[in-house]
C-alpha positions in Angstrom: 42.7 125.6 128.3 44.9 124.3 125.5 48.0 126.4 126.5 47.6 125.3 130.1 47.3 121.7 129.1 50.4 122.0 126.9 52.4 123.4 129.8 51.3 120.7 132.2 52.1 118.0 129.6 55.6 119.5 129.1 56.4 119.6 132.8 55.3 115.9 133.1 57.4 114.9 130.2 60.5 116.7 131.5 60.0 115.0 134.9 60.0 111.6 133.2 63.3 112.2 131.3 65.3 113.7 134.2 67.7 111.7 136.2 71.1 110.2 135.7 70.3 106.6 134.8 73.7 106.0 133.1 75.9 108.3 135.3 79.4 107.4 136.5 81.4 109.3 139.1 84.7 110.8 138.1 86.5 108.6 140.7 85.4 105.5 138.8 87.7 106.3 135.8 91.4 106.7 135.2 92.3 108.9 132.3 94.9 107.2 130.0 97.6 109.5 128.5 99.8 106.9 126.9 100.1 103.1 126.5 103.3 101.0 125.9 103.0 97.5 124.3 105.7 94.9 124.5 105.9 91.1 124.3 107.0 88.9 127.2 109.1 85.8 126.9 105.9 83.7 127.2 104.5 85.5 124.2 102.0 87.5 126.2 101.1 91.2 125.6 102.8 93.3 128.2 100.9 96.5 128.7 102.1 99.6 130.5 99.3 102.1 130.8 100.2 105.7 131.8 97.4 107.5 133.7 97.0 111.2 134.5 97.3 111.9 138.2 94.8 114.7 139.0 95.7 114.7 142.7 99.3 115.9 142.1 100.1 119.4 143.2 103.4 119.6 141.4 104.5 123.2 140.7 101.9 124.8 143.0 102.8 127.0 145.9 103.2 124.8 149.0 102.8 121.6 147.0 105.0 118.6 146.8 107.3 119.2 143.9 108.3 115.5 143.9 104.8 114.4 143.1 104.3 112.8 139.7 101.6 113.7 137.2 101.7 110.2 135.7 101.1 106.8 137.1 102.2 103.6 135.3 100.2 100.4 135.7 101.5 97.1 134.2 99.3 94.2 133.1 99.7 91.3 130.7 97.5 88.9 128.8 97.1 86.6 125.8 95.0 89.3 124.1 95.1 93.1 124.4 91.5 93.1 125.8 92.5 90.8 128.6 95.4 92.9 129.6 93.2 96.0 129.6 90.4 94.4 131.6 93.0 93.5 134.3 93.9 97.1 134.9 91.1 97.8 137.6 92.5 94.9 139.7 95.7 96.9 140.2 94.6 100.5 139.7 91.1 100.4 141.2 89.6 102.4 138.3 88.4 101.6 134.8 90.7 103.0 132.1 89.2 105.7 129.9 90.8 106.0 126.5 89.3 109.2 125.1 92.3 111.4 125.9 95.1 109.0 125.1 97.9 110.8 123.3 100.3 108.1 122.0 100.7 104.4 121.6 104.2 103.1 122.0 105.2 99.8 120.2 108.3 98.0 121.4 110.8 97.4 118.6 110.9 93.6 119.2 107.1 93.5 119.2 107.0 95.4 115.9 109.5 93.0 114.3 107.8 89.8 115.3 104.1 90.6 115.5 101.7 91.9 113.0 100.9 95.4 114.3 97.6 95.4 112.5 96.5 92.7 115.0 98.2 94.5 117.9 96.4 97.7 117.2 93.0 96.1 116.4 91.5 96.9 119.8 92.3 100.6 119.6 90.6 100.9 116.2 87.6 98.7 117.1 86.7 100.0 120.6 84.5 103.2 120.7 86.7 105.1 123.2 90.1 105.5 121.6 90.3 108.2 119.0 91.6 107.7 115.5 93.9 110.7 116.0 96.1 109.0 118.6 99.7 108.9 117.5 101.6 105.5 117.2 105.4 105.4 117.7 107.9 102.5 117.5 110.4 102.6 120.3 114.1 101.6 120.6 114.1 98.5 122.8 111.4 98.1 125.3 108.4 100.5 125.0 107.6 100.5 128.7 111.0 102.1 129.5 110.0 105.3 127.8 107.0 105.8 130.1 109.5 106.0 133.0 111.0 109.2 131.6 109.8 112.5 133.2 108.4 115.2 130.9 110.3 118.5 130.5 107.4 120.9 130.3 104.2 119.0 129.7 102.3 117.6 132.6 102.5 113.9 131.4 105.0 112.1 129.3 102.2 111.1 126.9 101.5 114.7 126.1 105.3 115.4 125.9 105.8 112.6 123.3 102.8 113.9 121.3 104.3 117.4 121.1 107.7 116.1 120.2 106.3 114.1 117.3 104.0 116.7 115.9 106.3 119.7 116.2 109.4 117.7 115.3 107.7 116.6 112.1 106.5 120.1 111.3 109.7 122.1 111.9 112.6 119.7 111.5 111.3 117.2 108.9 113.4 114.5 110.5 110.5 112.4 111.5 106.9 111.9 110.5 103.5 112.4 112.2 100.9 109.8 111.5 97.6 109.3 113.3 96.1 105.8 113.9 93.4 106.2 111.2 96.0 107.2 108.6 98.2 104.3 109.5 95.3 101.9 109.0 94.7 103.4 105.5 98.4 103.0 104.6 98.6 99.4 105.8 95.6 98.5 103.7 96.9 100.3 100.6 98.2 98.4 97.5 101.8 99.0 98.5 101.1 97.6 102.1 103.8 99.8 103.4 103.9 102.6 106.0 106.3 104.7 108.1 105.8 105.2 111.8 107.8 107.7 113.9 110.7 106.2 115.8 111.6 107.2 119.3 114.9 106.4 120.9 117.1 107.3 123.9 119.0 110.6 123.7 122.5 111.4 125.1 121.2 110.7 128.5 119.1 107.6 129.3 116.6 109.8 131.0 115.7 111.6 127.9 114.1 110.6 124.6 114.3 111.8 121.0 111.7 111.4 118.2 113.7 111.2 115.0 113.8 108.8 112.0 111.0 106.5 111.0 110.3 102.7 111.3 109.3 101.2 107.9 106.4 98.7 108.2 105.6 96.2 105.5 102.9 93.6 105.6 102.3 94.7 109.2 105.9 94.1 110.5 108.9 96.3 111.1 111.5 95.8 108.4 113.9 98.8 108.6 114.6 102.0 110.5 115.6 105.1 108.6 118.1 107.6 109.9 117.4 111.3 110.0 118.7 112.2 106.5 117.0 109.4 104.8 113.8 110.2 106.7 114.0 113.8 105.5 114.4 112.5 101.9 111.3 110.3 102.3 109.3 113.2 103.6 110.4 115.2 100.6 109.4 112.4 98.2 105.9 112.0 99.8 105.3 115.8 99.6 104.9 116.1 103.4 107.8 118.5 103.9 106.6 121.7 105.6 109.5 123.5 107.2 113.1 122.5 107.8 116.8 123.3 107.4 118.9 122.1 104.5 122.6 121.8 105.1 125.2 121.7 102.3 129.0 121.9 102.1 130.9 125.0 101.1 132.4 124.9 97.6 135.9 123.6 97.7 135.8 122.7 101.4 138.2 119.9 102.4 137.0 116.7 104.0 137.2 116.9 107.8 137.2 120.7 107.8 135.3 122.1 110.8 132.4 124.4 110.2 132.4 123.8 106.4 128.6 123.8 105.9 126.0 126.5 105.2 122.2 126.3 105.6 118.9 127.3 104.0 115.6 127.7 105.9 112.9 126.1 103.8 109.7 128.1 103.6 107.9 126.4 100.7 108.4 122.9 99.4 106.5 121.0 96.6 107.3 117.7 95.1 105.6 115.7 92.4 106.1 112.1 91.4 105.1 110.9 87.9 105.4 107.2 87.2 105.6 105.9 83.6 104.9 102.2 83.3 105.6 100.2 80.1 105.7 96.5 79.6 109.5 96.4 80.0 110.3 99.0 82.6 109.0 101.5 85.1 110.4 105.1 85.0 109.6 107.5 87.8 110.1 111.2 87.4 110.5 113.3 90.6 110.2 117.1 90.4 111.0 119.2 93.4 110.6 122.9 94.0 112.2 124.6 97.1 111.9 128.1 98.2 113.7 129.5 101.3 115.9 132.1 102.9 119.5 131.9 103.8 120.0 130.5 107.3 123.8 130.7 107.6 126.6 131.9 105.4 130.2 130.9 106.2 132.0 130.9 102.8 129.6 132.1 100.1 129.0 135.6 98.9 125.5 136.4 97.5 126.2 139.9 96.0 125.4 139.1 92.4 122.9 137.1 90.4 125.6 134.6 89.3 126.6 134.0 92.9 123.0 133.4 93.9 122.5 131.0 91.1 125.6 129.0 92.0 124.4 128.9 95.6 121.0 127.6 94.5 122.6 125.0 92.2 124.7 123.7 95.1 121.6 123.3 97.3 119.8 121.5 94.5 122.7 119.1 93.9 122.8 118.3 97.7 119.1 117.5 97.9 119.2 115.4 94.7 122.1 113.3 96.2 120.2 112.8 99.5 117.0 111.7 97.6 118.9 109.3 95.3 120.6 107.8 98.4 117.3 107.1 100.1 115.8 105.8 96.9 118.7 103.3 96.6 117.8 102.0 100.1 114.2 101.6 99.1 115.0 99.8 95.9 117.6 97.4 97.5 115.0 96.4 100.2 112.1 96.4 97.7 110.1 98.9 99.8 107.6 101.0 97.9 107.3 103.4 100.9 106.9 106.3 98.4 103.6 104.9 97.3 104.2 104.4 93.5 102.0 101.3 93.5 99.2 103.3 95.2 99.4 105.9 92.4 99.2 103.3 89.7 96.2 101.6 91.4 94.3 104.9 91.6 94.9 105.7 88.0 94.5 102.3 86.5 93.3 99.4 88.7 93.4 96.9 85.9 97.0 97.7 85.2 97.8 97.3 88.9 96.3 93.8 89.0 98.8 92.7 86.4 101.7 94.4 88.1 100.9 93.5 91.7 102.3 89.9 91.8 105.8 91.1 90.7 105.7 94.7 91.9 108.5 94.3 94.5 110.9 93.1 91.9 109.7 95.7 89.3 110.1 98.5 91.8 113.6 97.4 92.6 114.5 97.6 88.9 112.7 100.9 88.3 114.6 104.0 87.1 114.3 107.4 88.9 115.0 110.8 87.4 115.2 113.5 90.0 115.0 117.2 89.2 115.4 119.8 92.0 114.9 123.5 91.5 115.9 125.9 94.4 115.0 129.6 94.8 116.5 131.8 97.4 113.9 134.4 98.4 116.0 136.4 100.8 119.4 136.6 102.5 117.6 137.4 105.8 118.3 140.5 108.0 121.9 140.7 106.9 123.5 141.3 103.5 124.7 138.5 101.2 128.1 138.1 102.9 129.1 136.2 106.1 128.5 138.1 109.3 131.3 140.6 110.0 132.8 140.3 106.5 133.7 143.6 104.9 131.8 144.3 101.7 133.9 144.8 98.6 
C-alpha cells in the first residue's frame, strides 16, 4: 500500500503546483534593444527607447522591404523611472529590459549631469543586465536611434557589434560593460573611459571611435583615435590592431610614406614608484607582430629588421608620451595609477589622495617599448614587386 499511497500523494501534489499564476502573454511586453538619454531645456530626462519589431518581414520573400525592425518611443520625466513608466501610454506594452544592447548618453547630458545618477535605474532594477554597453554620443543621443542598421536587425545590436569588434580589432575605442563602469567610477581615481560614437562621412551613418573621459561622474574630455589607442596600450587592454609608422627619411607631405605592422601580441606593465618628493612611473611595453605593408623598407638582414623594429618602438613611444601629456595637463589619472597605489598600500593612498591630481600632473614617466617582428607575411622582406638583390 505504501507505493500506491506515495503515487497518489505525488499526483495530488503536482496538481496543486500546476498552473500559470504569474504568467504574462508575449503581447504584453516590448523588448528593448537600445535606449538614448538626453536632457530637455526644462531639465527633464528625454528618453528614446528602441524596441524590436517582431512583426516586420523585412528581407523575407514577398515581404515588405520597407518595414523596420526597430520602433522608437519617446517619453520624458523628472526621473528616469517616470519616463520609463510613461512608455506604455504611447506604446501599449510594458518595456522589457533583459535584452537591451546599448545605452546612449547624449554629450550635453554627460557634461552637465552626473552619469552615476542617470544610470542608477539600470543598475538598481532587476531586469537590465550588467553587461549592457554604455556609449557617449556626439550631440543628441536620440538622433543615433534614427540610423538604419547595415546588417544587424536593429540599430541597438549594430552599435553593440561596432563597439565590441571595433575595440577588439582596431583598438581605436574601448568596450566597457555597465558593471565595469560602475567599478571604475567608484575606484580611488574616480575616472573612467566610455566609448564615443559620432556621425560618419554621411549623417546617416555612425562611427564608434575614440573615448569620452569621465571624472567625478561627468564628461571632461574626448580623446581622438590615436590618443585612445595609446590609452588602451597603457591600460593593457590592447588585443589586436595596426601600427602605422613613417618610412625612414620620408619628406613631410609625401603621399604613401607610411608602413604598417599587424599586432598579434601586446603586453604592457606600469610600475609606480612613490617617494615623499615625487612620483616616477615606469612603463614597459612588449609588442609582437607581422609586417602589414612594406613601401620603403627592406627586411633581408638582421640589421634591417632591427632598424625596422626600432622605428616602430620609437613611434609607439612618441604616441604614448603625447597621450600622457594630455592626461597630465588635465590632471586625469585615467591610467589608474592611484588605483594601483591604493591596492598595494591603502595607508599611503590616504596621505596622497587629497593632492593626487596635482601630484599626478607633476609625475615623471619613463616609457620603454620593445618590438619584435615575427614574420614578413606571405611575401619576402621587400616591397611587393621589388626585384631582390
